[in-house]
N, C-alpha and C positions, 0 to 999 in steps of 0.2 A: 164748623170749624173753619176758621180762618189761614189759609197755609201764611199768609206772608200781613204784616203788621201793616203794609199800604194796604190793605183792602178795608182795615180801619178807618172812616173817614169821622171827624171830628165836628169837620166846619168845611163846606164848598160856597166857592163867589167866583162863579166866572172861571177863569183857568188859575185858582188860587186854591189848592185846596191843604188844609191841613189835615194830615191823618197821625196815625200812632208811632209811624218812624219819626215824622219831624219833632211832637211833642216828648214823646219817652231820649232823643236825643239831646234836644233843648236841657229837659229834666238831670240827666247824667253831665251835661257839660255845666251845667248849674252848679250841679251837686260836689263836683271836682275843684269845679273854681272856689266855690264855700271852703272846702273840706282843704285845701291847697292853701288859702288863708289861713284858716284857722289853727295849720297846725307849722305854718311858717313866721308866723305873728312874733313866736316869742324865742325864737331858736337859740339855746344852750351850747356852749362847749364846756360845759362841767359835766363831771362825771355822772352826777346823776340828772337823767333825761327823761322826761316825760312820756308816758305812754307811748304816744302820739308818731314823735319826733324818731320816738326809737323803733318803733315799724318802718317808719318813712325810710330814716338810712338804713333797717335790713332790704328795704324793698331798694332803693339805690343800690347799694353794692352788690347783692346780687346782679340786678342787671348788666351794670356794669361788667360781672364778672363774665356774665354768661356771653355780652357784645366782647368779649375780648378775647374769649377762647371761641368763637365763634369767628370771628372777621380775622383773628391774627393781626389785630391793628389796634393804636388808641383808641380805648373805646368813648374815650369824652368829646368827639367831636359825634356821632353817632347815638348818643346818649339821650337827649333832649325831645329828637326826633323818634326813635323806636320805644323809648320809655312812656309816651304820650300814646303810640298805638300801642301797645300793650298794656297798661292802666283803663285806657277808654274800653278795649274790647274786653277785656277780664270786667269791668264793672258795668258792661251792658248786658253780659253774659250771668254774672253772679245776681245780678236782680231778678232774675228770672224766677227765684223762688217767690220773689213778692206777689202775691195773690193781684190780680188786675193788670200785672206789668207785660209789655211784650217787647221784646227784644229788639232793639231798631237791628241787630246783625243778622235779625233772622228776614232781613228786606235785600235784596239784591241790590239795592241803590249805594244804601251803606257802606255795603262790601267792597262794590266797584269803586266808590266813591275813594275808599282806603286804600284799594288798590292802586288808583290811579296815582293818589300821592304817592308810594310806593314807585311807582313807575317815573313819575318827576325828580325822586331823587335822587334814584340813578344816576344819572347826566349830571345833575347837579353836583351831589358828595365828588362823582367822579373827574368832571371838571375842576372842578376847586382844589383834588388834592394832584391830578397830571397835569393842567392844562388840555384846552380846547382842542390844541391840535396831536398832541398823543392822547388824550383821548378817543380821539374820531378815527385813528390811523388804525384803530382795534378792526374797524369794521370792514378792512381791506386786506387785512392779514389773516391766512398767509397768500390769498390768491382776492382779488376784489370781486372773485365772479361772487363771492358767500357773502356779500351785502345784502342781499333782500334776506337770505335766510336769517343773518342775526336780527335781521328787522320785524320778521316772522318769530322767531325765536322769542323776543322780547315782549311782543304782544298776545301771544299763548299762555306764557309765564305770568302775565298781568289779569289777563281775563281765568286763569285757574286759582291765581291767590282770589277774587273775587267771588270764584262760585264755591271752591273747597270751603270759603268760610260761611257763607251763606247756604247751601246742601248742609251740613254738620249743624249749623244752629236749627236748620226748620226742620232736621226730621227729628232731633233729638224731640223739639217743643212736640211734633205731631205723634211718635213714639210716646212720649210722658202724658197726653191729652186723652192717646187710645186706650193705654195700661190703664189710667184713672177712672174711665169711665167702665172700664170693664167689673177693676175692684176698689171704688174711692176709699175703705178703709184700710189697706193693706199697702196699695203703693206708691199714693202721694210721700211719705218720707222718704222709702230707697230712690225713688224719683228725683226727689230735691238734693239725696247727698249726691248721686249719680249728676246731677246738674253743676254743680261746683263745681263736684273732677274736670267733666268735659270743658267746661266754660273758661276753667283756667289752660287746659292742653288746645284749645283752640286761638288761645290770644297767645298761649306760648309759641306754637305752630306758626301762625300766622308773624309773630315778633322774629321766631329766627329766620325763617323763610326774607324777612326782607333786610336783615343783615347778611343774609348769604349775598340777594343779591345786589345790594350796597356796595357791601366789603368786595366785592370782585371787581368791579368797577373802581373803586377805589388805591387798588391793592397799588403800591407803586411798581410792581412788576407785571402792569397789567399791558402797557402797551409795547412791551417786550416779548407778552407770551404769544 
């Protein structure tokens, strides 16, 4: 039993290794790219929409509402980044029901990369909203001695973001494999249904936490707190 898709190596030459994490990440990006092109190539403003355009609009509207409710700000600035995170993680987790597929989110390298994207997006959105001096000033408020604690807090929450998603997806896969090995004719359907649910929940939690971190740094009152 492989704990991580990093352990499944398809090709190795010197220091270059192509493992399951890379292969299935590329497959997801290709799938999402082709799917986005197919859905958006014939967008219509008529009342009669295609099923795929209707589904896409429902997804975008719900993502926009969730971002607005969580951050209390205009969601349009965050929608492309947060929406990409959610759709990628949700797709990676939901495809786990496909035999032979190994979700790249069960690799710590993938979840760390996603968490690092969130880590760097926080100052980018914060500076674009408040300006660099107002954003940096909060690190020394209310007293400058708190500066190292702010830095530790941001690093620790980035680590927690990566480990939480990795641990949950990896543990779900391991538990499912153990149960299926015990009762192969009973548990597969149940585990697939639970996998769909937990996969969406993990994607939702990651996206909501990203909105909280980014939204707090981009709050107009951020520098005055």
